[in-house]
C-alpha positions as CSV (number, residue, x, y, z in Angstrom):
1,X,0.2,-13.2,-9.4
2,X,2.7,-13.5,-6.7
3,X,5.6,-16.0,-7.0
4,X,6.6,-17.7,-3.8
5,X,9.6,-19.6,-2.5
6,X,8.8,-23.3,-1.9
7,X,12.4,-24.6,-1.4
8,X,12.1,-25.7,2.2
9,X,14.4,-25.4,5.2
10,X,17.6,-25.0,3.2
11,X,16.5,-21.8,1.5
12,X,15.1,-20.5,4.8
13,X,18.5,-20.8,6.4
14,X,20.2,-19.2,3.4
15,X,17.8,-16.2,3.5
16,X,18.3,-15.7,7.2
17,X,22.0,-15.4,6.6
18,X,22.0,-13.1,3.6
19,X,19.2,-10.7,4.2
20,X,21.2,-8.4,6.5
21,X,18.9,-5.5,7.5
22,X,15.9,-7.6,6.5
23,X,16.8,-10.6,8.7
24,X,14.5,-13.0,10.4
25,X,11.1,-14.4,9.5
26,X,8.7,-11.9,10.9
27,X,8.4,-10.8,14.5
28,X,6.4,-7.7,15.2
29,X,2.9,-7.3,16.6
30,X,0.5,-10.1,17.1
31,X,2.7,-12.8,18.5
32,X,1.5,-14.8,21.5
33,X,-2.1,-15.1,20.2
34,X,-3.0,-11.4,20.5
35,X,-6.5,-10.7,19.3
36,X,-7.1,-7.6,17.1
37,X,-10.4,-6.0,16.1
38,X,-11.1,-4.8,12.5
39,X,-9.8,-1.3,12.0
40,X,-7.6,-1.4,15.1
41,X,-4.6,0.9,14.6
42,X,-0.9,0.6,15.3
43,X,1.6,3.4,14.9
44,X,4.9,2.9,13.1
45,X,7.8,5.5,13.2
46,X,10.9,6.0,11.0
47,X,13.1,8.9,11.7
48,X,10.8,11.8,12.6
49,X,7.8,10.5,10.6
50,X,5.0,8.3,12.0
51,X,2.2,6.6,10.2
52,X,-0.7,4.4,11.2
53,X,-1.7,1.0,9.9
54,X,-5.1,-0.6,10.5
55,X,-6.0,-4.2,11.0
56,X,-7.8,-6.0,8.2
57,X,-9.0,-9.5,9.1
58,X,-8.8,-12.5,6.7
59,X,-12.1,-13.0,4.9
60,X,-13.7,-14.0,1.7
61,X,-16.0,-11.6,-0.2
62,X,-18.7,-13.6,-2.0
63,X,-17.6,-13.9,-5.7
64,X,-14.0,-12.7,-5.0
65,X,-10.8,-14.5,-4.3
66,X,-10.3,-15.4,-0.6
67,X,-7.7,-13.5,1.6
68,X,-6.3,-16.2,3.8
69,X,-4.2,-14.1,6.1
70,X,-5.0,-11.0,8.2
71,X,-2.9,-8.0,7.4
72,X,-2.2,-4.3,8.4
73,X,-2.8,-1.6,5.9
74,X,-1.7,2.1,6.0
75,X,-4.6,4.3,6.7
76,X,-3.6,6.8,4.0
77,X,-1.6,6.7,0.7
78,X,2.1,7.3,1.3
79,X,2.7,11.0,1.7
80,X,5.5,13.0,0.3
81,X,6.9,13.3,3.8
82,X,7.1,9.6,4.5
83,X,8.3,8.8,0.9
84,X,11.2,11.3,1.2
85,X,12.1,10.1,4.7
86,X,12.5,6.5,3.6
87,X,14.0,7.3,0.2
88,X,16.6,9.6,1.7
89,X,17.6,7.0,4.2
90,X,17.9,4.3,1.6
91,X,20.0,6.3,-0.8
92,X,22.4,7.7,1.9
93,X,25.8,6.0,2.6
94,X,26.2,2.4,1.6
95,X,22.6,1.2,2.1
96,X,22.5,0.6,-1.7
97,X,19.0,1.8,-2.6
98,X,18.3,3.5,-6.0
99,X,15.0,4.9,-7.2
100,X,14.2,5.7,-10.8
101,X,11.9,8.5,-9.9
102,X,12.1,11.1,-7.1
103,X,8.4,11.3,-6.5
104,X,6.4,14.5,-6.4
105,X,3.6,16.1,-4.4
106,X,2.4,19.6,-3.6
107,X,3.1,19.4,0.1
108,X,4.4,16.9,2.7
109,X,0.8,16.0,3.5
110,X,-0.2,15.2,-0.1
111,X,0.1,11.7,-1.4
112,X,3.4,11.2,-3.4
113,X,2.8,10.7,-7.1
114,X,5.0,10.1,-10.1
115,X,6.3,6.8,-8.7
116,X,6.3,3.6,-10.7
117,X,5.4,0.1,-9.5
118,X,9.1,-0.7,-9.3
119,X,9.7,2.4,-7.2
120,X,6.9,1.5,-4.8
121,X,8.0,-2.1,-4.4
122,X,11.7,-1.2,-3.7
123,X,10.6,1.5,-1.3
124,X,8.7,-1.1,0.7
125,X,12.0,-3.0,1.2
126,X,13.7,0.2,2.2
127,X,10.9,0.9,4.7
128,X,11.4,-2.5,6.2
129,X,15.1,-2.1,6.7
130,X,14.8,1.4,8.0
131,X,12.0,0.3,10.4
132,X,14.2,-2.5,11.6
133,X,17.1,-0.2,12.3
134,X,15.1,2.3,14.1
135,X,13.0,0.0,16.2
136,X,15.2,-3.0,16.9
137,X,13.1,-5.3,14.8
138,X,14.0,-8.1,12.4
139,X,11.2,-8.1,9.9
140,X,12.1,-9.9,6.7
141,X,12.1,-8.0,3.4
142,X,9.4,-9.3,1.1
143,X,10.9,-8.6,-2.3
144,X,13.8,-10.8,-3.3
145,X,15.9,-11.3,-6.4
146,X,18.8,-13.8,-6.5
147,X,18.3,-14.5,-2.8
148,X,18.8,-10.9,-1.8
149,X,16.4,-7.9,-1.2
150,X,16.0,-6.0,-4.4
151,X,17.1,-2.4,-3.9
152,X,17.3,-0.8,-7.4
153,X,14.0,0.3,-9.0
154,X,15.8,1.3,-12.2
155,X,16.4,-2.4,-13.0
156,X,14.5,-4.9,-15.2
157,X,15.2,-7.5,-12.5
158,X,12.3,-5.9,-10.6
159,X,9.9,-7.5,-13.0
160,X,11.2,-11.0,-12.0
161,X,11.1,-10.3,-8.3
162,X,9.9,-13.0,-5.8
163,X,7.5,-12.1,-3.0
164,X,8.4,-14.2,0.0
165,X,5.1,-15.3,1.4
166,X,6.4,-15.9,5.0
167,X,8.1,-12.4,5.2
168,X,6.5,-9.9,7.6
169,X,8.1,-6.8,6.1
170,X,6.2,-4.0,4.4
171,X,4.9,-4.6,0.9
172,X,2.3,-3.8,-1.7
173,X,-1.2,-5.3,-1.2
174,X,-2.5,-7.9,-3.6
175,X,-5.5,-6.8,-5.6
176,X,-7.7,-9.1,-3.5
177,X,-6.3,-7.6,-0.2
178,X,-7.0,-4.1,-1.5
179,X,-10.6,-5.1,-2.5
180,X,-11.2,-6.7,0.9
181,X,-10.0,-3.5,2.8
182,X,-12.0,-1.3,0.5
183,X,-15.3,-3.3,0.7
184,X,-15.2,-4.4,4.4
185,X,-18.1,-3.3,6.5
186,X,-18.5,-5.9,9.3
187,X,-17.3,-9.2,7.8
188,X,-20.9,-10.2,6.8
189,X,-21.9,-7.1,4.8
190,X,-19.8,-5.7,2.0
191,X,-19.7,-2.4,0.1
192,X,-21.4,-3.1,-3.2
193,X,-19.1,-3.1,-6.3
194,X,-20.5,0.1,-7.8
195,X,-19.9,2.2,-4.6
196,X,-16.8,4.1,-3.6
197,X,-15.3,2.7,-0.4
198,X,-17.2,4.1,2.6
199,X,-19.9,5.6,0.4
200,X,-23.6,5.4,1.2
201,X,-24.8,5.1,-2.4
202,X,-23.6,4.1,-5.8
203,X,-21.1,6.1,-7.8
204,X,-23.9,7.9,-9.7
205,X,-24.8,9.7,-6.5
206,X,-22.4,12.6,-6.6
207,X,-23.0,13.6,-3.0
208,X,-22.2,10.1,-1.6
209,X,-19.2,9.7,-3.8
210,X,-17.8,13.1,-3.2
211,X,-18.0,12.5,0.6
212,X,-15.3,9.8,0.4
213,X,-13.4,10.3,-2.8
214,X,-11.5,13.0,-4.7
215,X,-12.2,12.5,-8.4
216,X,-12.7,14.5,-11.6
217,X,-16.0,16.1,-10.5
218,X,-14.7,17.6,-7.2
219,X,-10.9,17.6,-7.3
220,X,-10.1,20.3,-9.8
221,X,-7.9,17.7,-11.5
222,X,-5.3,17.7,-8.7
223,X,-4.5,15.6,-5.7
224,X,-5.5,16.6,-2.2
225,X,-4.1,16.3,1.3
226,X,-4.6,12.7,2.4
227,X,-7.8,11.9,4.1
228,X,-9.7,15.1,3.4
229,X,-12.5,14.0,1.1
230,X,-15.8,15.2,2.4
231,X,-14.2,18.0,4.5
232,X,-14.1,21.6,3.5
233,X,-10.9,22.1,5.5
234,X,-8.3,20.7,3.0
235,X,-5.1,21.3,4.9
236,X,-5.3,18.9,7.8
237,X,-4.8,15.2,7.0
238,X,-7.4,12.6,8.1
239,X,-10.2,15.1,8.8
240,X,-12.4,13.8,6.1
241,X,-14.4,10.6,5.8
242,X,-13.0,7.1,5.9
243,X,-14.4,3.6,5.4
244,X,-15.4,1.1,8.0
245,X,-11.8,0.2,8.7
246,X,-10.9,3.9,9.1
247,X,-8.9,3.8,5.9
248,X,-9.0,7.1,3.8
249,X,-8.9,7.7,0.1
250,X,-9.4,4.0,-0.8
251,X,-11.0,5.5,-3.9
252,X,-9.9,8.6,-5.7
253,X,-6.9,10.9,-5.0
254,X,-4.3,8.5,-6.5
255,X,-4.4,5.1,-8.2
256,X,-2.8,2.6,-5.8
257,X,-0.3,0.1,-7.1
258,X,-0.8,-3.6,-6.2
259,X,1.6,-6.4,-6.5
260,X,-0.4,-8.6,-9.0
261,X,0.7,-9.1,-12.5
262,X,-1.5,-8.9,-15.6
263,X,0.7,-10.0,-18.4
264,X,3.7,-7.7,-18.4
265,X,1.8,-5.0,-16.5
266,X,0.9,-4.6,-12.8
267,X,-2.5,-3.9,-11.3
268,X,-3.7,-0.7,-9.7
269,X,-6.9,-0.1,-7.8
270,X,-9.2,2.7,-6.8
271,X,-9.1,5.4,-9.4
272,X,-7.8,8.9,-9.0
273,X,-8.4,12.6,-8.9
274,X,-8.5,12.7,-12.7
275,X,-11.0,9.9,-13.3
276,X,-14.8,10.0,-13.6
277,X,-17.2,8.7,-11.1
278,X,-17.5,5.2,-12.6
279,X,-13.8,4.6,-12.1
280,X,-13.7,5.5,-8.4
281,X,-15.5,2.3,-7.1
282,X,-14.3,-0.6,-5.0
283,X,-14.4,-2.8,-8.1
284,X,-12.3,-0.5,-10.3
285,X,-9.0,-2.0,-11.4
286,X,-6.5,-1.1,-14.1
287,X,-3.2,-2.5,-15.3
288,X,-0.2,-0.3,-16.1
289,X,3.4,-0.8,-17.2
290,X,5.6,-1.2,-14.0
291,X,7.9,1.6,-15.2
292,X,5.0,4.1,-15.7
293,X,5.0,7.1,-13.4
294,X,2.3,9.7,-13.5
295,X,1.1,12.3,-11.1
296,X,-2.0,10.2,-10.3
297,X,0.0,7.0,-9.5
298,X,0.7,6.3,-5.8
299,X,0.5,3.5,-3.3
300,X,0.0,2.5,0.4
301,X,1.9,-0.3,2.1
302,X,0.6,-3.3,4.0
303,X,2.2,-5.9,6.3
304,X,1.1,-9.5,6.9
305,X,-0.1,-10.1,10.5
């Protein structure tokens, strides 16, 4: 579960002073009462790399935990190109970021794997600071330890991090947010628990599952270019099938780290290229050690509206 600051105005003032490149309480899109439609996209750019995020409205899936706030979710898992752009920026000069793992992928358009939960969480802070610097924004970093943004993923302090609930910087989704984005159809109808996200039938239907997910039956036990499930052309990102919110690979390709704790572990959702069909469903959830890094562990960032 997330832990939140509840220390009132004094702490708010302190955070504003100390957070440096993560200053401010939010800003960004959506101020002034702007109305967004489910699946609407917005483009973010850092350096020479751009990525899209899609709008996910607040909602409650019957039988699941409610999601009280709307949020934006990246339309694909983090690619090697985006990972390296942010990681290089964060570890250059005196910016102070350290990553335990360099991350790996076959090409720049493949999702980056071999990243731990700690790596993913710290990377989100680095993305926030980089985005602020590049775009004149003041989004607040979400992940804080001892009143400062945490910047070292090779540190046990990561496991005691606080997620500031008012911060509008980039972060990992909660497990409930991930499920909402995976199961959303129209706000009234929801993808059934035994389907892959965007599929037209249950996981036992290999055609329906293979149309939206890379898993053990169709992947050759290796990750694929992001967003290519269901498309014979495997070299061009986002040419395959998505779900109703135009999010790709919500099931399969890589497990996606979420923020939530489960004992000393952290949750991950969605299954991967190496898992069987029953593990690439919208209800699939596992818990892994936050320092684990395997080729089928990745993530996608979100940002609170």
